[in-house]
N, CA, C and O atoms as a GROMACS GRO file, in nm:
protein
  448
    1MET      N    1  21.340  -9.216 -18.205
    1MET     CA    2  21.281  -9.091 -18.231
    1MET      C    3  21.338  -8.990 -18.126
    1MET      O    4  21.335  -9.018 -18.006
    2PRO      N    5  21.390  -8.873 -18.172
    2PRO     CA    6  21.446  -8.774 -18.085
    2PRO      C    7  21.341  -8.703 -18.007
    2PRO      O    8  21.233  -8.672 -18.059
    3LYS      N    9  21.372  -8.674 -17.878
    3LYS     CA   10  21.282  -8.595 -17.804
    3LYS      C   11  21.270  -8.451 -17.843
    3LYS      O   12  21.372  -8.387 -17.866
    4SER      N   13  21.156  -8.399 -17.852
    4SER     CA   14  21.141  -8.256 -17.890
    4SER      C   15  21.171  -8.168 -17.771
    4SER      O   16  21.129  -8.194 -17.658
    5LYS      N   17  21.243  -8.067 -17.799
    5LYS     CA   18  21.271  -7.968 -17.688
    5LYS      C   19  21.163  -7.863 -17.679
    5LYS      O   20  21.125  -7.802 -17.779
    6LYS      N   21  21.114  -7.843 -17.558
    6LYS     CA   22  21.012  -7.752 -17.533
    6LYS      C   23  21.068  -7.603 -17.542
    6LYS      O   24  21.170  -7.571 -17.481
    7LYS      N   25  21.004  -7.521 -17.616
    7LYS     CA   26  21.043  -7.388 -17.638
    7LYS      C   27  21.008  -7.306 -17.513
    7LYS      O   28  20.897  -7.315 -17.461
    8VAL      N   29  21.104  -7.229 -17.468
    8VAL     CA   30  21.079  -7.140 -17.357
    8VAL      C   31  21.066  -6.990 -17.404
    8VAL      O   32  21.158  -6.933 -17.463
    9ALA      N   33  20.953  -6.936 -17.376
    9ALA     CA   34  20.932  -6.803 -17.417
    9ALA      C   35  21.028  -6.703 -17.350
    9ALA      O   36  21.058  -6.721 -17.232
   10PRO      N   37  21.077  -6.603 -17.416
   10PRO     CA   38  21.162  -6.507 -17.354
   10PRO      C   39  21.093  -6.422 -17.246
   10PRO      O   40  20.972  -6.402 -17.255
   11GLU      N   41  21.162  -6.372 -17.148
   11GLU     CA   42  21.104  -6.294 -17.044
   11GLU      C   43  21.043  -6.162 -17.109
   11GLU      O   44  21.087  -6.114 -17.214
   12TRP      N   45  20.942  -6.111 -17.039
   12TRP     CA   46  20.876  -5.993 -17.092
   12TRP      C   47  20.963  -5.874 -17.051
   12TRP      O   48  21.005  -5.860 -16.936
   13SER      N   49  20.987  -5.788 -17.152
   13SER     CA   50  21.069  -5.668 -17.130
   13SER      C   51  20.974  -5.560 -17.066
   13SER      O   52  20.851  -5.573 -17.066
   14ASP      N   53  21.038  -5.458 -17.013
   14ASP     CA   54  20.964  -5.352 -16.950
   14ASP      C   55  20.882  -5.280 -17.059
   14ASP      O   56  20.768  -5.238 -17.035
   15ALA      N   57  20.942  -5.265 -17.182
   15ALA     CA   58  20.875  -5.202 -17.296
   15ALA      C   59  20.738  -5.273 -17.328
   15ALA      O   60  20.632  -5.212 -17.345
   16GLU      N   61  20.751  -5.410 -17.334
   16GLU     CA   62  20.632  -5.496 -17.368
   16GLU      C   63  20.530  -5.481 -17.258
   16GLU      O   64  20.411  -5.477 -17.291
   17ILE      N   65  20.564  -5.472 -17.135
   17ILE     CA   66  20.470  -5.461 -17.027
   17ILE      C   67  20.400  -5.327 -17.036
   17ILE      O   68  20.278  -5.318 -17.018
   18GLU      N   69  20.478  -5.220 -17.064
   18GLU     CA   70  20.419  -5.088 -17.081
   18GLU      C   71  20.317  -5.088 -17.202
   18GLU      O   72  20.211  -5.026 -17.196
   19LEU      N   73  20.354  -5.156 -17.305
   19LEU     CA   74  20.267  -5.163 -17.419
   19LEU      C   75  20.141  -5.246 -17.385
   19LEU      O   76  20.032  -5.209 -17.430
   20LEU      N   77  20.151  -5.355 -17.309
   20LEU     CA   78  20.035  -5.423 -17.264
   20LEU      C   79  19.936  -5.335 -17.186
   20LEU      O   80  19.815  -5.339 -17.207
   21LYS      N   81  19.995  -5.251 -17.091
   21LYS     CA   82  19.914  -5.162 -17.009
   21LYS      C   83  19.838  -5.067 -17.096
   21LYS      O   84  19.718  -5.045 -17.078
   22MET      N   85  19.914  -5.008 -17.196
   22MET     CA   86  19.850  -4.903 -17.284
   22MET      C   87  19.738  -4.968 -17.366
   22MET      O   88  19.628  -4.912 -17.376
   23LEU      N   89  19.764  -5.089 -17.425
   23LEU     CA   90  19.656  -5.153 -17.504
   23LEU      C   91  19.542  -5.194 -17.417
   23LEU      O   92  19.428  -5.192 -17.463
   24ASP      N   93  19.565  -5.232 -17.293
   24ASP     CA   94  19.460  -5.279 -17.205
   24ASP      C   95  19.373  -5.147 -17.172
   24ASP      O   96  19.251  -5.152 -17.181
   25LYS      N   97  19.431  -5.041 -17.137
   25LYS     CA   98  19.362  -4.918 -17.106
   25LYS      C   99  19.278  -4.869 -17.222
   25LYS      O  100  19.168  -4.818 -17.200
   26LYS      N  101  19.328  -4.883 -17.347
   26LYS     CA  102  19.252  -4.850 -17.466
   26LYS      C  103  19.136  -4.949 -17.502
   26LYS      O  104  19.050  -4.923 -17.585
   27GLY      N  105  19.143  -5.066 -17.431
   27GLY     CA  106  19.044  -5.170 -17.461
   27GLY      C  107  19.061  -5.247 -17.587
   27GLY      O  108  18.965  -5.298 -17.644
   28VAL      N  109  19.186  -5.256 -17.633
   28VAL     CA  110  19.204  -5.333 -17.752
   28VAL      C  111  19.190  -5.481 -17.733
   28VAL      O  112  19.250  -5.535 -17.640
   29ARG      N  113  19.112  -5.551 -17.818
   29ARG     CA  114  19.089  -5.692 -17.801
   29ARG      C  115  19.217  -5.774 -17.805
   29ARG      O  116  19.312  -5.736 -17.874
   30TYR      N  117  19.222  -5.884 -17.735
   30TYR     CA  118  19.341  -5.963 -17.718
   30TYR      C  119  19.380  -6.018 -17.866
   30TYR      O  120  19.498  -6.021 -17.901
   31ALA      N  121  19.285  -6.056 -17.943
   31ALA     CA  122  19.316  -6.104 -18.082
   31ALA      C  123  19.386  -5.989 -18.164
   31ALA      O  124  19.465  -6.019 -18.254
   32ASP      N  125  19.360  -5.865 -18.136
   32ASP     CA  126  19.417  -5.756 -18.207
   32ASP      C  127  19.555  -5.714 -18.149
   32ASP      O  128  19.634  -5.648 -18.216
   33ARG      N  129  19.580  -5.753 -18.025
   33ARG     CA  130  19.704  -5.717 -17.956
   33ARG      C  131  19.819  -5.802 -18.013
   33ARG      O  132  19.935  -5.761 -18.001
   34VAL      N  133  19.793  -5.916 -18.074
   34VAL     CA  134  19.902  -6.010 -18.117
   34VAL      C  135  19.991  -5.933 -18.215
   34VAL      O  136  20.113  -5.953 -18.213
   35LYS      N  137  19.933  -5.842 -18.305
   35LYS     CA  138  20.010  -5.783 -18.406
   35LYS      C  139  20.117  -5.679 -18.348
   35LYS      O  140  20.210  -5.640 -18.418
   36TYR      N  141  20.100  -5.642 -18.229
   36TYR     CA  142  20.200  -5.554 -18.166
   36TYR      C  143  20.322  -5.621 -18.102
   36TYR      O  144  20.420  -5.557 -18.064
   37PHE      N  145  20.310  -5.758 -18.093
   37PHE     CA  146  20.416  -5.832 -18.027
   37PHE      C  147  20.475  -5.938 -18.122
   37PHE      O  148  20.403  -5.999 -18.201
   38THR      N  149  20.605  -5.958 -18.112
   38THR     CA  150  20.673  -6.058 -18.193
   38THR      C  151  20.694  -6.183 -18.108
   38THR      O  152  20.752  -6.176 -18.000
   39GLY      N  153  20.649  -6.292 -18.154
   39GLY     CA  154  20.673  -6.426 -18.086
   39GLY      C  155  20.587  -6.446 -17.959
   39GLY      O  156  20.618  -6.533 -17.877
   40ARG      N  157  20.478  -6.367 -17.944
   40ARG     CA  158  20.383  -6.390 -17.835
   40ARG      C  159  20.252  -6.433 -17.884
   40ARG      O  160  20.201  -6.375 -17.980
   41THR      N  161  20.192  -6.533 -17.823
   41THR     CA  162  20.058  -6.588 -17.855
   41THR      C  163  19.953  -6.506 -17.790
   41THR      O  164  19.979  -6.428 -17.698
   42GLN      N  165  19.837  -6.525 -17.839
   42GLN     CA  166  19.720  -6.451 -17.779
   42GLN      C  167  19.703  -6.497 -17.640
   42GLN      O  168  19.668  -6.416 -17.554
   43ASP      N  169  19.726  -6.631 -17.608
   43ASP     CA  170  19.711  -6.675 -17.475
   43ASP      C  171  19.813  -6.613 -17.380
   43ASP      O  172  19.781  -6.573 -17.269
   44ALA      N  173  19.941  -6.606 -17.432
   44ALA     CA  174  20.056  -6.547 -17.351
   44ALA      C  175  20.018  -6.399 -17.317
   44ALA      O  176  20.035  -6.354 -17.204
   45ILE      N  177  19.965  -6.328 -17.418
   45ILE     CA  178  19.930  -6.184 -17.397
   45ILE      C  179  19.813  -6.173 -17.295
   45ILE      O  180  19.813  -6.083 -17.211
   46ARG      N  181  19.715  -6.265 -17.303
   46ARG     CA  182  19.608  -6.259 -17.209
   46ARG      C  183  19.657  -6.288 -17.068
   46ARG      O  184  19.623  -6.219 -16.973
   47ASN      N  185  19.740  -6.396 -17.057
   47ASN     CA  186  19.788  -6.427 -16.920
   47ASN      C  187  19.878  -6.320 -16.862
   47ASN      O  188  19.870  -6.292 -16.743
   48LYS      N  189  19.962  -6.261 -16.943
   48LYS     CA  190  20.049  -6.153 -16.888
   48LYS      C  191  19.970  -6.027 -16.853
   48LYS      O  192  20.004  -5.958 -16.757
   49THR      N  193  19.867  -5.997 -16.927
   49THR     CA  194  19.783  -5.887 -16.901
   49THR      C  195  19.711  -5.909 -16.771
   49THR      O  196  19.699  -5.814 -16.694
   50TRP      N  197  19.662  -6.032 -16.741
   50TRP     CA  198  19.605  -6.066 -16.610
   50TRP      C  199  19.702  -6.046 -16.500
   50TRP      O  200  19.667  -5.987 -16.398
   51GLU      N  201  19.824  -6.093 -16.518
   51GLU     CA  202  19.927  -6.089 -16.411
   51GLU      C  203  19.958  -5.946 -16.388
   51GLU      O  204  19.975  -5.907 -16.273
   52VAL      N  205  19.969  -5.860 -16.491
   52VAL     CA  206  19.997  -5.717 -16.465
   52VAL      C  207  19.890  -5.648 -16.391
   52VAL      O  208  19.917  -5.566 -16.304
   53ARG      N  209  19.758  -5.682 -16.424
   53ARG     CA  210  19.644  -5.629 -16.354
   53ARG      C  211  19.649  -5.662 -16.211
   53ARG      O  212  19.626  -5.576 -16.127
   54GLN      N  213  19.681  -5.788 -16.178
   54GLN     CA  214  19.685  -5.829 -16.036
   54GLN      C  215  19.796  -5.760 -15.960
   54GLN      O  216  19.777  -5.723 -15.844
   55MET      N  217  19.909  -5.741 -16.021
   55MET     CA  218  20.018  -5.664 -15.953
   55MET      C  219  19.977  -5.524 -15.921
   55MET      O  220  20.003  -5.474 -15.812
   56GLU      N  221  19.912  -5.461 -16.017
   56GLU     CA  222  19.862  -5.321 -16.003
   56GLU      C  223  19.753  -5.313 -15.893
   56GLU      O  224  19.748  -5.218 -15.814
   57ALA      N  225  19.668  -5.415 -15.891
   57ALA     CA  226  19.552  -5.417 -15.793
   57ALA      C  227  19.608  -5.430 -15.654
   57ALA      O  228  19.547  -5.379 -15.560
   58ASN      N  229  19.716  -5.495 -15.636
   58ASN     CA  230  19.772  -5.520 -15.500
   58ASN      C  231  19.891  -5.425 -15.472
   58ASN      O  232  19.960  -5.447 -15.373
   59SER      N  233  19.917  -5.327 -15.548
   59SER     CA  234  20.021  -5.234 -15.525
   59SER      C  235  20.007  -5.145 -15.404
   59SER      O  236  20.104  -5.094 -15.351
   60TRP      N  237  19.884  -5.129 -15.362
   60TRP     CA  238  19.855  -5.046 -15.243
   60TRP      C  239  19.915  -5.108 -15.121
   60TRP      O  240  19.947  -5.038 -15.024
   61LEU      N  241  19.931  -5.243 -15.124
   61LEU     CA  242  19.996  -5.317 -15.003
   61LEU      C  243  20.143  -5.283 -14.982
   61LEU      O  244  20.192  -5.301 -14.871
   62GLU      N  245  20.215  -5.234 -15.082
   62GLU     CA  246  20.352  -5.221 -15.071
   62GLU      C  247  20.401  -5.123 -14.963
   62GLU      O  248  20.508  -5.142 -14.905
   63ASP      N  249  20.324  -5.023 -14.938
   63ASP     CA  250  20.362  -4.928 -14.830
   63ASP      C  251  20.281  -4.948 -14.701
   63ASP      O  252  20.285  -4.862 -14.612
   64GLN      N  253  20.211  -5.057 -14.690
   64GLN     CA  254  20.129  -5.083 -14.568
   64GLN      C  255  20.207  -5.180 -14.474
   64GLN      O  256  20.294  -5.256 -14.517
   65ARG      N  257  20.173  -5.172 -14.350
   65ARG     CA  258  20.228  -5.262 -14.255
   65ARG      C  259  20.140  -5.382 -14.248
   65ARG      O  260  20.024  -5.367 -14.209
   66VAL      N  261  20.182  -5.496 -14.282
   66VAL     CA  262  20.100  -5.615 -14.294
   66VAL      C  263  20.162  -5.718 -14.196
   66VAL      O  264  20.284  -5.728 -14.183
   67GLY      N  265  20.075  -5.793 -14.129
   67GLY     CA  266  20.115  -5.898 -14.048
   67GLY      C  267  20.006  -5.999 -14.020
   67GLY      O  268  19.888  -5.975 -14.047
   68PHE      N  269  20.048  -6.117 -13.963
   68PHE     CA  270  19.956  -6.226 -13.928
   68PHE      C  271  19.957  -6.238 -13.779
   68PHE      O  272  20.067  -6.242 -13.724
   69LEU      N  273  19.848  -6.243 -13.706
   69LEU     CA  274  19.841  -6.244 -13.565
   69LEU      C  275  19.776  -6.378 -13.528
   69LEU      O  276  19.678  -6.420 -13.590
   70ASP      N  277  19.834  -6.444 -13.423
   70ASP     CA  278  19.783  -6.561 -13.376
   70ASP      C  279  19.775  -6.556 -13.221
   70ASP      O  280  19.878  -6.530 -13.159
   71ILE      N  281  19.665  -6.577 -13.159
   71ILE     CA  282  19.653  -6.574 -13.009
   71ILE      C  283  19.614  -6.706 -12.959
   71ILE      O  284  19.548  -6.782 -13.030
   72GLU      N  285  19.652  -6.740 -12.834
   72GLU     CA  286  19.606  -6.851 -12.758
   72GLU      C  287  19.538  -6.802 -12.634
   72GLU      O  288  19.589  -6.714 -12.565
   73THR      N  289  19.421  -6.858 -12.603
   73THR     CA  290  19.340  -6.812 -12.490
   73THR      C  291  19.298  -6.928 -12.409
   73THR      O  292  19.318  -7.043 -12.447
   74THR      N  293  19.236  -6.896 -12.289
   74THR     CA  294  19.188  -6.996 -12.202
   74THR      C  295  19.038  -7.032 -12.222
   74THR      O  296  18.987  -7.124 -12.158
   75ASN      N  297  18.972  -6.963 -12.308
   75ASN     CA  298  18.831  -6.982 -12.324
   75ASN      C  299  18.787  -6.946 -12.464
   75ASN      O  300  18.839  -6.849 -12.519
   76LEU      N  301  18.693  -7.017 -12.524
   76LEU     CA  302  18.648  -6.985 -12.657
   76LEU      C  303  18.539  -6.883 -12.667
   76LEU      O  304  18.497  -6.845 -12.776
   77LYS      N  305  18.489  -6.835 -12.542
   77LYS     CA  306  18.379  -6.737 -12.550
   77LYS      C  307  18.437  -6.598 -12.565
   77LYS      O  308  18.538  -6.564 -12.504
   78ALA      N  309  18.371  -6.519 -12.645
   78ALA     CA  310  18.429  -6.392 -12.680
   78ALA      C  311  18.432  -6.289 -12.562
   78ALA      O  312  18.510  -6.193 -12.564
   79ASN      N  313  18.349  -6.311 -12.463
   79ASN     CA  314  18.336  -6.211 -12.352
   79ASN      C  315  18.410  -6.255 -12.227
   79ASN      O  316  18.406  -6.185 -12.125
   80PHE      N  317  18.475  -6.363 -12.231
   80PHE     CA  318  18.553  -6.417 -12.116
   80PHE      C  319  18.668  -6.493 -12.155
   80PHE      O  320  18.664  -6.558 -12.260
   81GLY      N  321  18.776  -6.492 -12.077
   81GLY     CA  322  18.893  -6.568 -12.105
   81GLY      C  323  19.022  -6.486 -12.093
   81GLY      O  324  19.017  -6.363 -12.086
   82VAL      N  325  19.126  -6.546 -12.089
   82VAL     CA  326  19.253  -6.483 -12.074
   82VAL      C  327  19.343  -6.509 -12.194
   82VAL      O  328  19.349  -6.623 -12.240
   83MET      N  329  19.412  -6.413 -12.244
   83MET     CA  330  19.499  -6.439 -12.354
   83MET      C  331  19.637  -6.494 -12.290
   83MET      O  332  19.701  -6.426 -12.210
   84LEU      N  333  19.674  -6.614 -12.330
   84LEU     CA  334  19.786  -6.677 -12.274
   84LEU      C  335  19.920  -6.633 -12.358
   84LEU      O  336  20.026  -6.608 -12.300
   85SER      N  337  19.906  -6.627 -12.491
   85SER     CA  338  20.020  -6.588 -12.568
   85SER      C  339  19.977  -6.525 -12.713
   85SER      O  340  19.866  -6.546 -12.762
   86TRP      N  341  20.064  -6.456 -12.767
   86TRP     CA  342  20.035  -6.402 -12.898
   86TRP      C  343  20.170  -6.394 -12.982
   86TRP      O  344  20.280  -6.382 -12.929
   87CYS      N  345  20.149  -6.402 -13.107
   87CYS     CA  346  20.257  -6.398 -13.198
   87CYS      C  347  20.221  -6.320 -13.321
   87CYS      O  348  20.114  -6.342 -13.378
   88LEU      N  349  20.306  -6.229 -13.366
   88LEU     CA  350  20.278  -6.144 -13.482
   88LEU      C  351  20.390  -6.161 -13.578
   88LEU      O  352  20.505  -6.131 -13.546
   89LYS      N  353  20.360  -6.207 -13.695
   89LYS     CA  354  20.466  -6.226 -13.804
   89LYS      C  355  20.444  -6.109 -13.902
   89LYS      O  356  20.341  -6.102 -13.970
   90LEU      N  357  20.539  -6.022 -13.907
   90LEU     CA  358  20.525  -5.899 -13.999
   90LEU      C  359  20.578  -5.942 -14.135
   90LEU      O  360  20.664  -6.030 -14.145
   91ARG      N  361  20.523  -5.876 -14.244
   91ARG     CA  362  20.575  -5.899 -14.377
   91ARG      C  363  20.728  -5.862 -14.374
   91ARG      O  364  20.768  -5.760 -14.319
   92GLY      N  365  20.805  -5.943 -14.430
   92GLY     CA  366  20.953  -5.912 -14.430
   92GLY      C  367  21.024  -6.013 -14.334
   92GLY      O  368  21.147  -6.022 -14.330
   93GLY      N  369  20.945  -6.087 -14.257
   93GLY     CA  370  20.994  -6.188 -14.171
   93GLY      C  371  21.013  -6.171 -14.024
   93GLY      O  372  21.034  -6.267 -13.950
   94LYS      N  373  21.004  -6.041 -13.980
   94LYS     CA  374  21.017  -6.016 -13.833
   94LYS      C  375  20.905  -6.070 -13.757
   94LYS      O  376  20.790  -6.053 -13.796
   95ILE      N  377  20.937  -6.140 -13.640
   95ILE     CA  378  20.840  -6.202 -13.555
   95ILE      C  379  20.845  -6.141 -13.422
   95ILE      O  380  20.951  -6.128 -13.360
   96LEU      N  381  20.724  -6.099 -13.376
   96LEU     CA  382  20.709  -6.049 -13.243
   96LEU      C  383  20.624  -6.143 -13.163
   96LEU      O  384  20.527  -6.197 -13.216
   97GLU      N  385  20.658  -6.164 -13.032
   97GLU     CA  386  20.578  -6.256 -12.954
   97GLU      C  387  20.590  -6.233 -12.805
   97GLU      O  388  20.681  -6.168 -12.755
   98ASP      N  389  20.495  -6.289 -12.738
   98ASP     CA  390  20.493  -6.268 -12.584
   98ASP      C  391  20.393  -6.378 -12.527
   98ASP      O  392  20.301  -6.424 -12.594
   99CYS      N  393  20.419  -6.411 -12.402
   99CYS     CA  394  20.326  -6.499 -12.342
   99CYS      C  395  20.301  -6.446 -12.199
   99CYS      O  396  20.385  -6.374 -12.145
  100VAL      N  397  20.189  -6.481 -12.140
  100VAL     CA  398  20.151  -6.443 -12.007
  100VAL      C  399  20.222  -6.552 -11.910
  100VAL      O  400  20.217  -6.673 -11.934
  101THR      N  401  20.284  -6.501 -11.806
  101THR     CA  402  20.357  -6.588 -11.708
  101THR      C  403  20.258  -6.622 -11.596
  101THR      O  404  20.154  -6.560 -11.577
  102ARG      N  405  20.298  -6.723 -11.526
  102ARG     CA  406  20.222  -6.770 -11.418
  102ARG      C  407  20.194  -6.659 -11.315
  102ARG      O  408  20.084  -6.642 -11.261
  103LYS      N  409  20.307  -6.584 -11.292
  103LYS     CA  410  20.292  -6.471 -11.193
  103LYS      C  411  20.189  -6.364 -11.242
  103LYS      O  412  20.108  -6.312 -11.165
  104GLU      N  413  20.198  -6.336 -11.374
  104GLU     CA  414  20.096  -6.237 -11.429
  104GLU      C  415  19.956  -6.284 -11.417
  104GLU      O  416  19.863  -6.206 -11.397
  105MET      N  417  19.942  -6.428 -11.431
  105MET     CA  418  19.809  -6.481 -11.421
  105MET      C  419  19.752  -6.469 -11.275
  105MET      O  420  19.634  -6.441 -11.252
  106ILE      N  421  19.842  -6.493 -11.182
  106ILE     CA  422  19.805  -6.482 -11.039
  106ILE      C  423  19.774  -6.338 -11.003
  106ILE      O  424  19.676  -6.313 -10.932
  107ASP      N  425  19.852  -6.245 -11.048
  107ASP     CA  426  19.837  -6.100 -11.029
  107ASP      C  427  19.699  -6.055 -11.086
  107ASP      O  428  19.625  -5.980 -11.022
  108ARG      N  429  19.667  -6.102 -11.206
  108ARG     CA  430  19.550  -6.068 -11.271
  108ARG      C  431  19.430  -6.120 -11.194
  108ARG      O  432  19.329  -6.050 -11.184
  109GLU      N  433  19.438  -6.240 -11.138
  109GLU     CA  434  19.325  -6.300 -11.067
  109GLU      C  435  19.299  -6.228 -10.936
  109GLU      O  436  19.184  -6.215 -10.893
  110LEU      N  437  19.406  -6.181 -10.874
  110LEU     CA  438  19.402  -6.106 -10.752
  110LEU      C  439  19.340  -5.967 -10.770
  110LEU      O  440  19.272  -5.915 -10.682
  111LEU      N  441  19.368  -5.908 -10.895
  111LEU     CA  442  19.307  -5.778 -10.922
  111LEU      C  443  19.159  -5.786 -10.950
  111LEU      O  444  19.081  -5.698 -10.914
  112ASP      N  445  19.123  -5.896 -11.015
  112ASP     CA  446  18.980  -5.919 -11.040
  112ASP      C  447  18.900  -5.933 -10.909
  112ASP      O  448  18.779  -5.952 -10.912
   0.00000   0.00000   0.00000
């Protein structure tokens, strides 16, 4: 028995995505959206509409400076302790980091 080849749906065109957005704004039901697309199932239309909504909902992040910060300290109490090191990974891959040296620790203790 020959193996059946799985059909791969074509990529969504920019025109199709714009049509999805327009139909979504108008509140057209998913079942009624099928007639506007050739070769797209109701599930495919629903999934792509969700994906487009998610992209638009997160578009405000595109021009924001985003990063992940990690610090290491000498104490787990919020009101006491010394930060030993920190690392900041910015979106786009740039990494900034620094650590407190032994000399800085001694100088800090002398100042206290």
